[in-house]
SERO-4910 file (N, C-alpha, C, O; in steps of 0.05 Angstrom, whole numbers):
BEGIN
 pado doro    nc1    nc2    nc3   cac1   cac2   cac3    cc1    cc2    cc3    oc1    oc2    oc3
  Leu    A    432    312   1984    438    292   1963    429    303   1936    442    296   1915
  Gln    A    408    319   1935    399    329   1909    419    347   1895    419    349   1871
  Glu    A    436    359   1910    455    378   1899    482    365   1892    499    378   1879
  Leu    A    486    340   1899    511    326   1893    514    323   1863    496    315   1849
  Gln    A    538    328   1853    545    323   1825    571    307   1824    591    317   1834
  Pro    A    571    284   1812    548    270   1801    530    260   1824    538    256   1847
  Ala    A    505    254   1817    486    243   1836    495    215   1844    509    202   1828
  Pro    A    487    206   1867    494    178   1875    482    159   1855    461    164   1844
  Arg    A    495    136   1851    483    115   1834    459    102   1846    441     94   1832
  Ala    A    460     99   1873    439     85   1886    436     94   1915    455    104   1927
  Ile    A    411     92   1925    405     96   1953    392     70   1962    372     61   1951
  Leu    A    403     58   1983    393     33   1993    380     37   2020    393     47   2039
  Leu    A    355     31   2023    340     35   2047    334      8   2061    321     -9   2050
  Leu    A    345      6   2085    343    -19   2101    332    -12   2128    332     11   2137
  Asn    A    323    -33   2142    313    -30   2169    294     -6   2171    276     -4   2154
  Gly    A    296     11   2191    278     33   2194    281     54   2172    263     71   2169
  Gly    A    302     52   2157    305     71   2134    284     69   2113    279     88   2098
  Val    A    270     46   2112    248     43   2093    226     63   2097    210     69   2079
  Gln    A    224     74   2122    203     93   2128    207    120   2113    189    136   2111
  Leu    A    231    124   2102    236    148   2086    223    147   2059    220    168   2046
  Ala    A    216    124   2049    205    121   2022    175    117   2021    164    110   2000
  Val    A    161    122   2043    132    117   2044    117    143   2047    128    164   2053
  Ala    A     91    142   2042     74    165   2044     77    177   2072     77    163   2092
  Gly    A     79    203   2073     82    217   2098    111    223   2106    115    237   2126
  Ser    A    130    212   2092    158    217   2098    165    246   2093    157    257   2073
  Pro    A    181    258   2112    189    286   2107    209    290   2085    214    312   2076
  Val    A    221    268   2075    241    270   2054    231    257   2028    247    253   2009
  Leu    A    206    250   2027    195    236   2004    199    251   1978    208    239   1958
  Ala    A    193    277   1977    196    292   1953    225    292   1943    230    290   1919
  Gly    A    244    294   1961    272    293   1954    280    267   1942    294    266   1922
  Leu    A    271    245   1954    276    218   1943    264    215   1915    276    203   1897
  Gln    A    239    225   1912    226    223   1886    241    238   1864    243    229   1842
  Glu    A    251    261   1872    267    277   1852    293    262   1845    300    261   1821
  Leu    A    306    251   1864    330    235   1858    324    212   1840    339    206   1822
  Ser    A    302    198   1846    294    176   1829    288    185   1801    296    171   1782
  Arg    A    275    208   1797    270    219   1770    296    225   1756    298    223   1731
  Arg    A    317    232   1771    343    238   1759    359    213   1753    382    215   1744
  Gly    A    348    190   1759    362    165   1752    376    151   1775    389    131   1771
  Val    A    373    161   1800    385    148   1823    368    123   1829    343    125   1832
  Asn    A    380    100   1831    366     75   1837    361     74   1867    379     72   1883
  Val    A    335     74   1874    327     73   1902    317     44   1907    296     37   1898
  Leu    A    333     29   1923    325      2   1930    315      1   1958    328     11   1977
  Val    A    292    -10   1962    279    -11   1988    275    -40   1996    263    -56   1982
  Cys    A    285    -47   2020    283    -74   2030    254    -83   2033    239    -71   2049
  Gly    A    246   -103   2019    219   -113   2020    212   -126   2047    190   -123   2057
  Thr    A    231   -141   2058    227   -154   2084    223   -133   2105    206   -136   2123
  Cys    A    238   -111   2103    235    -89   2123    208    -75   2120    195    -69   2140
  Leu    A    200    -70   2095    173    -58   2091    152    -75   2104    134    -65   2117
  Asn    A    153   -101   2100    133   -120   2112    134   -120   2142    114   -120   2155
  Tyr    A    159   -119   2153    162   -119   2182    148    -95   2195    135    -97   2215
  Tyr    A    152    -72   2182    140    -47   2193    111    -43   2183     98    -23   2191
  Gly    A    100    -61   2167     73    -58   2157     69    -35   2138     48    -22   2138
  Leu    A     90    -30   2122     90     -6   2104     89    -13   2075     90      5   2058
  Ala    A     87    -38   2068     89    -46   2039     69    -31   2022     75    -25   1999
  Asp    A     45    -27   2032     24    -14   2016     27     17   2015     12     30   2001
  Arg    A     46     28   2030     50     57   2030     74     67   2015     80     90   2015
  Leu    A     89     48   2002    113     55   1987    106     75   1964     88     70   1949
  Lys    A    121     97   1963    117    117   1943    140    122   1924    137    136   1904
  Val    A    163    112   1931    187    116   1914    205     92   1917    207     80   1939
  Gly    A    218     84   1896    238     63   1896    227     36   1888    203     33   1881
  Thr    A    244     17   1888    238    -10   1879    240    -29   1903    260    -28   1918
  Val    A    219    -45   1908    220    -64   1929    242    -84   1922    242    -96   1900
  Ser    A    261    -88   1940    284   -105   1934    288   -126   1955    272   -129   1973
  Asn    A    310   -140   1952    317   -161   1970    347   -159   1978    361   -143   1967
  Met    A    355   -174   1997    382   -172   2007    403   -178   1986    425   -166   1986
  Tyr    A    397   -197   1968    416   -203   1946    422   -178   1929    445   -172   1924
  Asp    A    401   -165   1920    405   -141   1903    418   -118   1919    435   -104   1908
  Ile    A    410   -115   1944    422    -94   1960    452    -99   1965    468    -81   1962
  Met    A    459   -124   1972    488   -130   1976    503   -128   1950    526   -120   1950
  Ser    A    491   -136   1928    504   -134   1902    510   -104   1895    532    -98   1886
  Ala    A    491    -87   1901    495    -58   1896    518    -47   1914    534    -31   1905
  Met    A    519    -57   1938    540    -48   1956    568    -58   1947    587    -43   1949
  Gln    A    569    -82   1936    594    -93   1927    604    -78   1902    628    -74   1898
  Arg    A    586    -68   1885    593    -54   1860    602    -25   1866    614    -13   1849
  Ala    A    595    -15   1889    600     13   1896    629     19   1901    644      2   1913
  Asp    A    638     42   1892    665     51   1899    667     59   1929    687     55   1942
  Lys    A    645     71   1938    643     80   1966    615     74   1976    595     74   1961
  Val    A    613     68   2002    587     63   2015    587     82   2039    604     81   2056
  Ile    A    566     98   2041    562    116   2063    539    106   2079    517    102   2069
  Thr    A    543    101   2105    523     90   2122    513    112   2141    529    125   2154
  Leu    A    487    115   2143    476    135   2161    458    121   2182    447    133   2199
***
């Protein structure tokens, strides 16, 4: 993702995907670099709480389903992994 031009407008982390944005994640540095480049990283707050990870978040903005769904609706393309 770091090499894509243009960079994605947003990365949305839901369910177990929130584990990618916390301390100890193997992709944390990459997400932080994307965030520095202006990519909006939205992390589901309910999911962070469910996994007990809210205090370990290192990149992104704690978000909610309304903001996440709004971002998906504005997108030209949505890629799901």
